[in-house]
KEKE-3310 file (N, C-alpha, C; in steps of 0.2 Angstrom, whole numbers, plus 5000, padded with zeros to 4 digits):
npx = (5078:5082:5086:5100:5100:5107:5112:5122:5136:5145:5159:5162:5175:5175:5181:5188:5186:5196:5199:5187:5175:5164:5167:5161:5148:5151:5157:5146:5139:5147:5144:5135:5142:5150:5157:5149:5138:5143:5134:5126:5121:5115:5104:5097:5095:5088:5097:5105:5097:5080:5071:5068:5071:5067:5074:5067:5074:5070:5071:5061:5046:5050:5047:5046:5034:5020:5016:5028:5036:5028:5030:5043:5044:5036:5045:5056:5051:5048:5060:5068:5071:5063:5055:5051:5046:5045:5047:5044:5051:5051:5059:5059:5068:5076:5081:5098:5104:5116:5118:5127:5129:5142:5147:5153:5148:5135:5136:5140:5129:5120:5127:5123:5109:5104:5095:5092:5099:5107:5099:5099:5090:5086:5088:5095:5091:5096:5088:5091:5082:5086:5086:5094:5106:5117:5135:5141:5133:5133:5132:5119:5118:5112:5112:5103:5102:5111:5120:5130:5135:5135:5122:5116:5108:5106:5094:5092:5081:5075:5081:5076:5062:5061:5064:5054:5036:5033:5030:5037:5045:5048:5034:5033:5031:5035:5048:5054:5052:5059:5072:5074:5073:5083:5095:5094:5096:5110:5114:5110:5120:5122:5129:5140:5145:5147:5138:5140:5142:5133:5134:5144:5139:5142:5143:5157:5162:5154:5154:5147:5136:5122:5124:5113:5101:5087:5086:5084:5096:5104:5115:5109:5099:5105:5107:5103:5094:5085:5073:5067:5066:5058:5042:5024:5016:5025:5039:5055:5061:5072:5084:5084:5098:5102:5093:5096:5108:5105:5097:5106:5114:5106:5094:5077)
npy = (5376:5363:5367:5364:5359:5363:5359:5365:5361:5369:5371:5382:5389:5395:5410:5417:5432:5445:5449:5460:5473:5466:5453:5443:5441:5436:5424:5418:5416:5407:5394:5391:5393:5383:5370:5362:5349:5347:5348:5337:5326:5334:5339:5328:5320:5321:5323:5334:5345:5349:5355:5364:5379:5387:5400:5410:5419:5431:5439:5453:5449:5436:5426:5409:5396:5392:5379:5372:5375:5369:5355:5354:5355:5343:5333:5335:5332:5318:5312:5316:5318:5328:5333:5345:5351:5360:5376:5391:5407:5422:5434:5448:5455:5469:5469:5464:5467:5462:5452:5442:5430:5426:5412:5417:5430:5427:5421:5432:5441:5433:5435:5448:5449:5438:5432:5422:5411:5396:5392:5388:5372:5373:5372:5381:5385:5393:5399:5406:5415:5420:5434:5434:5426:5412:5413:5402:5398:5393:5395:5385:5379:5379:5385:5379:5378:5379:5371:5377:5380:5373:5375:5382:5387:5392:5397:5399:5409:5416:5410:5397:5399:5403:5391:5383:5377:5379:5372:5356:5358:5356:5356:5370:5370:5357:5356:5366:5361:5349:5354:5360:5349:5341:5349:5351:5338:5336:5344:5336:5327:5319:5314:5303:5314:5319:5311:5295:5282:5266:5256:5256:5268:5280:5290:5294:5300:5310:5318:5321:5312:5300:5283:5277:5276:5287:5291:5304:5310:5307:5312:5316:5324:5336:5339:5339:5328:5330:5334:5322:5316:5324:5324:5326:5325:5321:5321:5316:5301:5297:5284:5266:5265:5277:5281:5272:5276:5289:5285:5278:5288:5295:5299:5296)
npz = (5907:5919:5935:5946:5962:5978:5994:6007:6018:6030:6041:6053:6062:6078:6083:6097:6107:6113:6130:6136:6139:6134:6135:6144:6139:6126:6130:6135:6123:6116:6117:6107:6096:6090:6080:6066:6071:6083:6094:6093:6101:6111:6104:6101:6113:6130:6140:6144:6139:6140:6132:6117:6108:6094:6084:6072:6060:6048:6032:6028:6019:6016:6024:6030:6026:6036:6037:6033:6044:6054:6049:6051:6065:6069:6064:6072:6085:6082:6081:6092:6110:6119:6132:6137:6126:6110:6104:6095:6091:6083:6072:6062:6049:6040:6023:6021:6009:6003:5994:5982:5996:6007:6017:6029:6030:6032:6045:6052:6051:6059:6071:6074:6074:6081:6095:6104:6114:6121:6137:6153:6154:6141:6124:6110:6094:6079:6064:6049:6036:6021:6009:5998:5987:5988:5988:5982:5972:5955:5939:5933:5944:5961:5978:5991:6005:6021:6034:6046:6059:6076:6081:6070:6055:6038:6026:6009:6005:5994:5983:5985:5983:5970:5964:5965:5964:5950:5934:5932:5944:5962:5974:5984:5998:6001:5996:6004:6017:6016:6014:6026:6035:6031:6033:6047:6051:6048:6059:6069:6068:6057:6041:6050:6057:6071:6076:6079:6067:6066:6057:6043:6032:6025:6012:6006:5995:5993:6004:6020:6019:6016:6009:6005:5993:5990:6004:6016:6019:6008:5995:5984:5988:5989:5976:5958:5959:5969:5964:5960:5972:5980:5980:5977:5993:6003:6013:6010:6019:6033:6031:6038:6043:6046:6055:6065:6069:6075:6086:6094:6098:6107:6102:6095)
capx = (5083:5081:5091:5103:5099:5112:5112:5130:5138:5151:5161:5166:5179:5174:5187:5187:5187:5200:5195:5185:5168:5159:5169:5157:5143:5154:5158:5139:5136:5151:5141:5131:5146:5154:5157:5143:5138:5146:5128:5121:5118:5111:5098:5094:5093:5086:5102:5107:5092:5074:5067:5071:5068:5070:5073:5067:5076:5069:5070:5054:5044:5053:5045:5044:5027:5019:5016:5034:5038:5025:5033:5050:5042:5034:5051:5060:5047:5048:5067:5072:5068:5062:5049:5048:5043:5048:5044:5047:5051:5052:5062:5059:5073:5076:5086:5105:5106:5123:5118:5127:5132:5147:5144:5155:5143:5129:5137:5141:5122:5118:5129:5120:5102:5102:5094:5090:5104:5105:5098:5097:5090:5083:5093:5093:5093:5094:5088:5090:5079:5089:5083:5098:5108:5124:5141:5143:5129:5137:5128:5113:5118:5111:5112:5096:5103:5118:5121:5137:5138:5132:5115:5114:5107:5103:5090:5092:5074:5073:5082:5071:5055:5062:5065:5048:5029:5033:5030:5043:5048:5044:5030:5037:5031:5038:5055:5056:5052:5065:5079:5075:5074:5090:5100:5094:5099:5117:5115:5109:5126:5122:5131:5146:5146:5146:5134:5144:5139:5133:5136:5146:5134:5143:5145:5162:5163:5149:5154:5143:5129:5121:5124:5106:5097:5081:5086:5084:5103:5107:5118:5104:5094:5109:5108:5097:5090:5080:5067:5065:5065:5053:5036:5018:5016:5029:5046:5060:5063:5079:5084:5085:5104:5103:5089:5100:5114:5102:5095:5112:5116:5101:5088:5072)
capy = (5371:5361:5369:5359:5363:5361:5361:5365:5360:5372:5371:5388:5389:5401:5414:5421:5439:5447:5451:5467:5473:5461:5446:5439:5440:5432:5418:5415:5414:5403:5387:5391:5395:5378:5367:5358:5342:5347:5348:5332:5323:5339:5340:5321:5317:5325:5323:5341:5350:5346:5358:5367:5385:5389:5407:5411:5426:5431:5445:5455:5446:5429:5421:5402:5394:5389:5372:5370:5375:5363:5349:5354:5353:5336:5330:5335:5328:5311:5310:5318:5318:5335:5333:5352:5354:5364:5382:5396:5414:5425:5440:5450:5460:5472:5466:5467:5469:5460:5446:5435:5430:5421:5409:5421:5435:5425:5421:5439:5443:5430:5438:5454:5448:5432:5434:5417:5406:5391:5395:5382:5366:5375:5372:5386:5384:5399:5397:5412:5414:5426:5436:5434:5419:5410:5415:5396:5397:5393:5394:5383:5375:5384:5382:5381:5379:5377:5370:5380:5380:5368:5377:5388:5386:5397:5395:5405:5408:5419:5405:5392:5401:5403:5384:5378:5379:5380:5366:5352:5359:5353:5360:5375:5368:5351:5358:5370:5356:5344:5357:5361:5343:5339:5353:5349:5331:5338:5346:5330:5323:5314:5307:5303:5321:5320:5305:5289:5277:5260:5253:5261:5270:5286:5291:5298:5304:5316:5321:5318:5310:5293:5280:5274:5280:5289:5293:5311:5312:5305:5318:5318:5330:5342:5340:5339:5323:5333:5335:5316:5314:5328:5324:5325:5328:5317:5323:5310:5299:5294:5276:5263:5265:5284:5281:5268:5281:5294:5281:5276:5294:5297:5300:5291)
capz = (5909:5926:5940:5950:5969:5983:6001:6008:6025:6032:6047:6055:6068:6082:6085:6103:6107:6118:6136:6137:6143:6131:6135:6147:6134:6121:6133:6135:6117:6113:6117:6101:6090:6089:6074:6065:6073:6090:6098:6090:6107:6115:6101:6101:6120:6136:6146:6145:6137:6140:6127:6111:6106:6087:6082:6065:6058:6041:6029:6026:6013:6015:6030:6028:6027:6043:6036:6033:6051:6057:6047:6055:6072:6069:6062:6078:6090:6080:6081:6098:6117:6122:6135:6138:6120:6105:6103:6090:6091:6076:6071:6055:6048:6034:6019:6022:6003:6002:5990:5985:6003:6009:6024:6034:6030:6035:6052:6055:6052:6064:6077:6075:6075:6085:6102:6108:6115:6126:6143:6158:6150:6135:6119:6106:6087:6074:6057:6045:6029:6018:6003:5992:5985:5990:5983:5980:5966:5949:5933:5934:5951:5966:5985:5995:6013:6024:6041:6047:6066:6079:6081:6066:6048:6034:6020:6004:6003:5988:5978:5986:5980:5963:5962:5967:5962:5943:5930:5933:5950:5968:5978:5989:6005:6002:5995:6010:6023:6015:6015:6033:6039:6029:6036:6054:6052:6049:6066:6073:6067:6051:6042:6053:6059:6078:6078:6076:6063:6069:6052:6038:6026:6023:6005:6007:5989:5993:6010:6026:6017:6016:6003:6003:5988:5993:6010:6016:6019:6002:5992:5979:5991:5988:5969:5954:5961:5974:5960:5960:5979:5983:5976:5981:6000:6007:6014:6010:6026:6035:6031:6044:6046:6049:6062:6071:6072:6079:6092:6097:6101:6112:6099:6095)
cpx = (5082:5087:5094:5103:5104:5111:5120:5131:5145:5152:5165:5169:5178:5181:5185:5189:5192:5196:5193:5178:5163:5161:5165:5151:5145:5155:5151:5137:5141:5148:5137:5135:5152:5154:5151:5143:5140:5140:5123:5117:5113:5104:5094:5091:5090:5091:5103:5101:5085:5069:5071:5067:5071:5068:5073:5068:5075:5068:5063:5052:5046:5052:5044:5037:5026:5018:5023:5037:5034:5028:5040:5049:5041:5041:5055:5057:5048:5055:5071:5068:5068:5055:5046:5045:5047:5044:5048:5046:5053:5055:5062:5064:5073:5082:5093:5108:5114:5123:5123:5131:5137:5144:5147:5150:5137:5130:5138:5134:5119:5120:5126:5113:5100:5101:5093:5096:5103:5104:5095:5096:5086:5088:5090:5095:5091:5094:5086:5087:5081:5086:5087:5101:5115:5129:5143:5138:5134:5133:5121:5112:5117:5111:5106:5097:5110:5117:5129:5139:5134:5125:5113:5113:5105:5099:5090:5085:5072:5075:5077:5064:5056:5063:5059:5041:5029:5033:5037:5047:5044:5039:5034:5037:5035:5046:5058:5057:5058:5071:5079:5076:5081:5095:5100:5097:5107:5118:5114:5115:5127:5125:5138:5149:5145:5141:5138:5140:5139:5136:5139:5141:5136:5146:5151:5164:5159:5149:5150:5136:5128:5121:5118:5102:5090:5081:5087:5091:5107:5110:5113:5100:5098:5110:5102:5092:5085:5073:5063:5062:5059:5047:5030:5018:5020:5036:5050:5061:5070:5078:5085:5092:5105:5099:5092:5105:5111:5100:5101:5115:5111:5095:5082:5073)
cpy = (5369:5364:5363:5362:5359:5363:5360:5364:5364:5371:5377:5387:5395:5404:5418:5428:5440:5450:5458:5467:5469:5454:5441:5437:5435:5425:5414:5412:5409:5396:5386:5393:5389:5375:5363:5351:5342:5346:5342:5329:5328:5340:5333:5319:5323:5326:5330:5346:5347:5349:5362:5373:5387:5396:5407:5418:5426:5438:5447:5452:5439:5425:5414:5401:5391:5382:5369:5370:5370:5356:5348:5352:5346:5332:5329:5331:5320:5308:5311:5317:5325:5336:5340:5355:5358:5370:5386:5403:5417:5432:5442:5456:5463:5468:5469:5469:5468:5454:5447:5435:5425:5418:5414:5427:5433:5424:5427:5442:5440:5433:5444:5453:5443:5434:5428:5412:5401:5394:5389:5376:5367:5376:5377:5384:5391:5397:5404:5411:5421:5428:5435:5426:5418:5412:5408:5394:5397:5391:5391:5379:5381:5381:5384:5382:5377:5376:5372:5381:5374:5369:5382:5385:5392:5394:5401:5405:5411:5413:5399:5393:5401:5396:5380:5381:5381:5373:5362:5354:5357:5359:5364:5372:5362:5352:5361:5365:5351:5347:5358:5355:5340:5342:5352:5343:5332:5340:5341:5325:5318:5318:5307:5310:5323:5315:5299:5284:5270:5255:5258:5262:5277:5286:5296:5302:5310:5319:5318:5316:5302:5290:5276:5278:5281:5291:5301:5314:5309:5312:5320:5324:5336:5343:5340:5333:5325:5333:5328:5314:5318:5328:5323:5329:5324:5319:5316:5308:5297:5287:5273:5264:5272:5284:5277:5272:5286:5291:5280:5282:5298:5299:5295:5287)
cpz = (5917:5930:5944:5957:5974:5990:6003:6016:6026:6039:6049:6062:6072:6084:6091:6103:6113:6124:6136:6140:6140:6131:6138:6143:6129:6124:6133:6129:6113:6113:6110:6095:6089:6082:6073:6067:6081:6095:6097:6096:6111:6111:6102:6108:6125:6141:6148:6144:6136:6135:6122:6109:6099:6086:6075:6063:6050:6039:6027:6020:6012:6021:6027:6029:6033:6042:6036:6041:6055:6056:6051:6062:6073:6068:6069:6084:6089:6082:6088:6104:6119:6125:6137:6132:6115:6103:6098:6092:6084:6076:6064:6055:6041:6030:6020:6015:6001:5997:5984:5992:6004:6016:6030:6035:6033:6043:6055:6056:6058:6071:6079:6077:6079:6092:6107:6108:6120:6133:6148:6154:6144:6129:6114:6099:6083:6067:6053:6038:6026:6011:5997:5991:5988:5985:5980:5974:5960:5943:5935:5940:5956:5973:5988:6002:6015:6031:6042:6054:6069:6081:6076:6059:6045:6028:6015:6001:5996:5982:5979:5982:5973:5960:5963:5964:5955:5940:5930:5939:5956:5970:5983:5996:6006:6001:6002:6016:6022:6016:6023:6037:6037:6033:6044:6055:6052:6056:6071:6072:6062:6045:6045:6055:6066:6080:6074:6072:6066:6064:6047:6032:6024:6016:6005:6001:5989:6000:6016:6024:6017:6009:6001:5999:5991:6000:6011:6016:6013:5999:5987:5981:5990:5980:5965:5956:5966:5970:5960:5967:5982:5978:5980:5988:6005:6007:6014:6018:6027:6034:6037:6047:6049:6056:6067:6074:6077:6086:6097:6101:6105:6109:6099:6089)
residu = (MET:LYS:ARG:VAL:LEU:TYR:LEU:LEU:LEU:PHE:VAL:LEU:THR:PHE:VAL:GLY:CYS:SER:LYS:ASP:SER:THR:SER:GLU:ASP:GLU:ASP:PHE:LYS:ARG:ALA:ASN:ARG:GLN:THR:THR:GLY:ALA:SER:ALA:ASN:ASP:PHE:LEU:SER:ASP:GLU:ASN:PHE:LYS:SER:LEU:THR:ILE:GLU:ILE:ILE:TYR:VAL:SER:GLY:PHE:ARG:PRO:SER:GLN:GLU:SER:LEU:ASP:ASN:LEU:LYS:ASP:PHE:ILE:LEU:GLU:ARG:THR:TYR:LYS:PRO:GLY:GLY:VAL:SER:PHE:VAL:GLU:LYS:GLU:ILE:SER:SER:PRO:ALA:GLU:SER:PRO:TYR:THR:ILE:GLN:GLU:ILE:ALA:ASP:LEU:GLU:ASN:VAL:TYR:ARG:GLU:THR:TYR:ASN:ALA:GLY:ASP:ASP:LEU:ALA:LEU:SER:ILE:MET:PHE:ILE:ASP:GLY:LYS:SER:ASP:GLN:ASP:GLU:GLY:ASN:SER:VAL:VAL:LEU:GLY:THR:ALA:TYR:ARG:ASN:THR:SER:MET:VAL:ILE:TYR:GLN:ASN:THR:LEU:GLN:GLN:SER:SER:ASN:GLN:PRO:GLY:GLU:PRO:ASP:LYS:VAL:MET:LEU:GLU:SER:THR:VAL:LEU:CYS:HIS:GLU:LEU:SER:HIS:LEU:PHE:GLY:LEU:VAL:ASN:LEU:GLY:THR:VAL:MET:ILE:GLU:ASP:HIS:GLN:ASP:GLU:ALA:ASN:GLY:HIS:HIS:CYS:ASP:VAL:GLU:GLY:CYS:LEU:MET:ASN:TYR:GLN:VAL:GLU:SER:GLY:GLY:VAL:PHE:ASN:LEU:VAL:SER:GLY:SER:VAL:ILE:PRO:SER:LEU:ASP:PRO:GLN:CYS:LEU:ALA:ASP:LEU:ARG:ALA:ASN:GLY:GLY:ARG)
# end
């Protein structure tokens, strides 16, 4: 039976710590612990940040494919202004063995393992590739990824691997690349999530998604329709209305 694949969008509210010996460090990290979409313009333009560093945190044995990371970098360079470039740093961790994971547990793991934060004119993005599944999985419906803070994403890599490279399922690299670009586009503020719409194209019945069929930000990418959208060697594209929104907010 064909699985229904989901990507979820969570908004976490940062809770500050009381003043103690670690308060200065927590204040420094606060900029990377805002709500999803809050840093849309920072990703898209070079007004505040000239470069982007992506920290890949992955459980041993669940590193994303290099081709998918290359596709992600190409997508960023195509849509944003980062004259200082896009770079990656990697951190391998042991399995937390907490599956299924709540999004708060994912955020707590990020707090422990993340080392790269905004510095000067360099913006930081954290992407965790976890070995377990989401607690939002239900029956034949599974979650592949979630954007949950302004510079934070998680990919449920074990679930993604089990949902690809089999008869009737997408190619792993294309599925992985599509999930990464879709979730990053939420951090870019799509749809109506920190990046204002030039024309109304939000599919409000399905959250912050585009109502244009076939768009990377269509809700089908977060449902069984992903099997139809992810085919061959082409990642679904953003439609003209999504692209217009990004340009108006400082992107390409």
